[in-house]
N, C-alpha and C positions, 0 to 999 in steps of 0.2 A: 511578358511585357518588359522584363529586365533587358531583353535584347534590343529594345528601342531606346534605352538610355545611353548617355554619352560614353560611359565606361563599360557598359554591358556586364555589370557585376550581378551574378545570380542571387536569388533570394534563398536564405537558409530557413527552412520551415522547421518548427519544433512542435512536439506533442507530448502530452502526459501519458506515455505508454508505460504504466507503472506495474501492471501485472498481466502482460500480454499487450497486443495491439488493441487495447480494451475499448477504444472509441469506435471501433469498426464492428458493425453487426455481423455475426457469423465467425468472428475470430475466436481462437481458443482463449479462454479466460483462465489464467493460472491462479493459484493461491496468492493472496496478498503476502507481503514480505514477512509478516509475523508467522504465517504458515510456512513459508519457505524456510525460515530460520528453524522451525521445528523439525524439518527434515534432516538437518545437519548433513546435507548432501551438496557440497560446493560444486562437484562435477555436474550434477543435475541442474543446478541453478545456472551454471555457466552455459550449458546447452540451451536452457530456456532463453537466456539473453541472446544467443546466436540466432535461434529460430525467430525470435521476435524482431530482431534487427533486420532480418531478411524481409519480413512482412512490412516493416516500417519503410524500408528503402523502396520496396516495390510500389508503394503508394505515393512516392514522390517526397518523402520526408526523410531528413538526414540527422535529426536531433531528437533524443528523448529526454525529458526532464525526469530522469531516474538514474540511480536508485536513491532512496532516502537513507542517509547515513546518521541520522539523529539517534542517540541512545535513549531508549524509553525507560525511565525510572518511575514515572507517575502515570498509571493507566487512566487517570481521569482525563488526560489529554486526548482529544478526539482523533489525533492522527497516529495513535499508538499502533494500529494495525498496519500502517505503512512502513513501520520500522522493522529491523531485524532483532528487536528485543532489548534487553537491559545490559548485556555483557559487551563491553567495547571490543574485545578480541573477536567474538563471534560476529558482531556487526561488521568489523573490518574484513574478516574472511569472506563472509557472504557478499558484502558489498563489492569487494574486489573481484569476486567470481562473476557477478552480474556484469560489471564493467568490462571485464575481458571478453565476455560473451557478446555484449552489445557492440564492442569496437573491433571484433575479430576480423570482420571483412574490410575494415577501413572505410566503409560507406556510411556508418552511423556513429554519431558522437553521443556518449553518455554524459550525464550531469549529476554530480554528487550534490546532495542538498540536505539540510539548509545550514550553511556555514555562518555561525557556530552557536550551539547551545539552544537551538529553537525548542527542543523538547523539555527544557529545564525550567519552564515558567513556574514561579513559586505557587500560584494558585491552581495550577492544572488546566488553565484556560488557554485556548489557542491565541497566539499573537499577543501575549502579555509578557511583562518584564521577567527576565531571568537574572538572578544574582548568585554568583558562585565564586569560589576561591580559585586561585591559579592552580592549586593542586587538583581540584575537580576538572578544571579545563584540560590539564595535561594527562590526567589518569583516565578520565571518562570520555570527554567530548572530542579531543584531538586524535586519538589513535585510529578511528575509522577513516579519517581524512588522510592521515599519513599513509594508510594502506591503499586508499583509492588513488592517491597521487603516485605511489610506487607502481600501481597497476596501469598508470598512464591515462587516467581520466581526463577527457578533453575540456570539460567545463565544470564550474562550480556555481551553484546558486546560493544567494545570500539569505540569511535568516531574516524573516519578516519582523522579528521582535527586537527587544532591547536587551543588551547584555551589560550588566554592571553599570547601568545608568546612561548608556549611549546606544542609540539605535544602530544595529549592525550595518545598515546601509550607509551610515555616516562615520563609521569607525575606521580611521586609517590604521589604527593599531591592529584590528582584526584583518582587514583586507590587504594591507601592504606589509606591515611588520611581521605578522604571524603567517598569513597565507603565502605571501611571496618570498619574503626574506628568510623566514625560518623553515617553512615546509618546502620551499623550492618550487611552488606551482607556477607553471609558465603558460597555462591555458587561458580560457575565456571565463571571466567572472561576470555573471548575469544577475540582474535583480529578480526578485519574485514579482508577481502580478501587481503592477501599479505602486510598488513600494517606494519608489523614489519620491513620487508626489506625496506619499503619506508622511514623509519627513516634515512637511509643512501642515498637512490637513489632519494628521492623526498624532504623530509624535510631538509636534509643535517645537521642533528644534530649529526650524527655518521659518522666517516670516513670509517668504514668497516661494512660488514654484521655482523661479530662477535660482534662488538661494539653495533650495533643496537639490536641484540638479548639480549645482556647483559643488556642494558638500559631498554628494555621492561620487562624482567623478574624481574629485581631488582625494577622496579616501582610497580610491583604487578600483572603482567599478568600471567595467568595459562596455556593458550593454544594458540599456534601460528598457525593461519590458513594459511598453506602454501600448496596450491594445486599442485604446479609444482616442488617442490624441497625438496626431502626427506633428504637431507644432513643437514637440520636445526636441526634435533634431534642429530646428531653427533656433530655439532657445539656447541650445548647447553651442551652436556656431556663434551666436552673438556673445555668449560668455567667453568664448575663446578670443574673439576680436577685441573684447574689452580687457583681456588679460586676467580675468578672474579664474578661468581654467587655463593652465599653460597649454600652449599648442603641442608641446612634447607629450603631454598627458593624453591629448586627443589622438596624436599619431600612434602612441602605444596601444590605445584601445582599438583603433581602426586596424592596426597591423594584426592584432590577435584575432579579430573577426575574419579578416582576409586569409590569414594562415589557416584557420579552421575550414574555410570554404575550399581552399586549395587542397588541403589534406583529404577532404571528403570527396574530391573529384567533381565538385559542382560546376567548375568552369568547363569540364569536358562533357558532363552528362547531368544536367539539372532536372531531368524530367521523370515522371512516373512511368511505370511499366504495367499497364492494365492487364495484359495477358498473364504476366508473372504474378501479379497481385491476386488474380482469380484463382490461380493454381495454389498459392501459398496460404491464403486466408482460410483458416479452419481446415487445413490439410490433415490427413490421417496422422502424419508424423507429429504435428503440433498437438493434436487431440490426445495422442498416445502419451506424449510427455506430460501434458496437463493432468492426465489420469494418474500417471506414475507419481508426480509430485503431490497431487491431492492425497493419494494413499499415504505417502511418506509423511505428510504433514499432520495426520490425525494422531491425537494423543489420547491413549486410554488411561484415564486417571483412577479408575476404580473398577473392579470386577470380582465381586464376592460370590462365592458358591458357584463359580463358573456359569454365571447367567449368560454370558457371551462366550463364544458365538452361539447363535440360535441353532439348537440341535433338533433335527426332525424326529429324533428318538424321544426327546423330552417335550417338545413343543408342537402342538397340533393347531393351535389358534393364537394369533397375535393381534393385539389391539394397538394401533398407532394413534396418538393424540397430539394435537398442536398444529396450528396453521403453518408454522415454519416448514413442516414436512412437505408441503406442496409448493413452496416458494423457491423459484430459481433466483429471484432477485436477492434473497437473503444469502444464498450460497455464494454469490459473486461479490456482494458488498458494494462500497462506493467506487467511484472512478470506473464504472462499467457502462459504456455507451454514453451515459450522462455523468456529470460531476457527482451527483448525490445518489447515483445508482440507477440501474435499468429497470424497465418494466418486464414482467415475466415473458411476455410475448416477444421481446427483443433478444432473448437469450436462447441459443441452441444448446440443448442438453436435457438431462433427466433430473427431476426433483428427487428428493430422498424417497418420497412415497412412490413415485413412478418407478424408480430403480428397484425398490423392494418388491413391488408387484411383478416386475419383469423377471426377477430372479428367484421368487419364492418357490421352494421345493414342492413337488407334486404332493397333494394331500394336505398341505398346510393352508389354513384359512387366515385371511387378513381382513380386518375391518378398520375403518378410519373415522375419527371424530375431530373436526377442526378445533373444537373448544369443549371444555367441560366446566360447568359453572356452579354445580351443586352436588351434594352428597348422593342424592337419589340417582342423578344422571350418571355419576361415576360408578356406582354399584351396579346399575343396570348394564352399562357398557362393559364392565369387567366380568360379568357373570359368564362362567364357562371358558374364560380366557386363560391361557397358560403363561403369557408374558405381555406386559404393557411396555411400549416404547413411547416415551414422551419426547417430542422434538421441540426444543426451545431456541430462542435466539433474539439478538438485537436487531432492530430495524436499521438497515444500512443508512448511513449519512456521512457527510464529509466535513473535515476541518472543524471550525468552531461549532458548527451545527451538531457535531458528534461528541462534544465535550460532555462529561458526565460527572456530577459531584457526588452521586450516590453509588455508582457502579453496581446497579441492580438490574435484574431482568424486570420486564413489566409485571406489575402486581398480579394481573390475571394469570400469567404463566406460573408464578410462584404458587398461587392458589390452586391451579390445576394439578401441579405436582403433589401438593399436600392432599388433595382429594383422592388422587389415584393411589398414593401411598397408603392411605387409610383403608383401601379395599383389601389390603393384605396380599395382593398379587405381586409376583416378582416384577420389579420396575427398573428398566434401563432408560437412561436419559442421554440424549444427544443435544449438545449445545453448539450453535453456530453463532460466533460472536467476533468482534473486532478487537478484543482485549480480554485479559483475565477479569473476572467479576467477583464481587463479594457474595459468597453463597455457602456459608457454613451450615445453613439450614438444609441444604441439599444433601450433604454428605451422610447425614443420619437417616435419610428417608429413602435412599435409592440403593440398589444392588450394584449397578454398573453406571459409569459415567464416561462418555466419549466426547472429546473436545475438538472443535474444528474452527480455525481462524479464517473464516471466509475462504473456503477451499476452491472456489471457481466453478465453472460450468460442468466440470467432470466430478465435482465434489459429491453430488447425489449418488452417482454410481460407486464412487470410492467408499462412501459411508455404508452403502448397502453391502458391498463386498466385505467390509469389516464385520458388520452385524451378522452376516450369514457365514462367516468363517472362511471366505474365499481369499482373504488377505489378513495377515497377522500384523496388527498395528505396532509400529516401532518409533513413532514420533516422540520427541522430548520437548519439554517446555523451555522456550527461550526467555521466559519472563516469569517472575514470581506472582503468586496469587495472594492478594491482601486479605487479611481476616476482617478488616473494616476499612471504610473510606478514610478514616482518620489515621 
């Protein structure tokens, strides 16, 4: 329809392709960023960005709202799994690698987010105020953005929250003085979802929507992400006519949008390529890379008495317990098909249980219980078993819905581990989660502990390969485990 308008300016479509082209059923679902960081493999992560960008472009989209460059120091925050962890240098290296991959063809623009300090909320809750010193700003939160800008990131998304008393979307200091004048960013600054309107409806620093729009654009914003209200453009035009927003400021913002569209080739070829999309979505190459990165992301935290890998010489019978063992949704986490996670039937892949069954050595027997609720049940299930594998995990969720003040697994899972440990059988635990959790109770009860940060739709196969000794795990933690939520 853009061809019918006066200037025939094409539409720039964006999407949250945050761990693969994850909104498309059948696409390879890669580990979330926290798992990517555990690989310490910048080359693999850059290749992931390149393959994902090819899929994004083929479906007619030229902009991905990724990667997250927030530094995660408080795992209570529900978006911890979307980060590359707690170390600013590692976040910068991995973020820059993803950006180079996304933008390698020149047909897709990356978006570093969320500028700045979004992950530093004092109470660990999403979209709540952050208060930190200039030293923390420069030592912790700025370095990843400096690395991203050096890598040529085309766009930056603004923090939804408040920094040192001022909402980021209304902060000229952040959006102009720091981002533009100090860091030298020349690309497109975009708001997060409906966040300009929230300057009046949530932050209460503007009395009206018009005042909110004026404050954001005068602070340095270039594009207002308004999914439901197209009157925002008319409001902005009226603010310019009244002189509340300078016309030069509007020209600057429009120029940055147009430059992005020209650089992406939208004026020459704005359309999707269905045949290429069919070829690329879920291709063997992308599935192979997803498997490789899933393997590399797994962290073996404990392995006493060489319980792992499972040896056919020592183990003839294995008991798997825990519903997470058969959940594809839990392997993939949030931002998979849907914002808060996919249903199992929407994911192409093997569960941990399915992958174990498919690879089990000849002569080894596997039994499965989705839950264990009492001592008698545990003892009956473990009778004659050489090894118990308990598969535990967080239910996937997104943003504020995933905030956690306790950092604990569900109580029934903790109880299941206690019951199985009391049987006296060797016990290996696999945890699939979006962050480190408080679990000192686990260390004293299990012989082996394997950690997976939502490893994606190849994660089941990767975990089975580690358990059976087909792959030697070498992932390393990109974030510390707290002893308590306090």
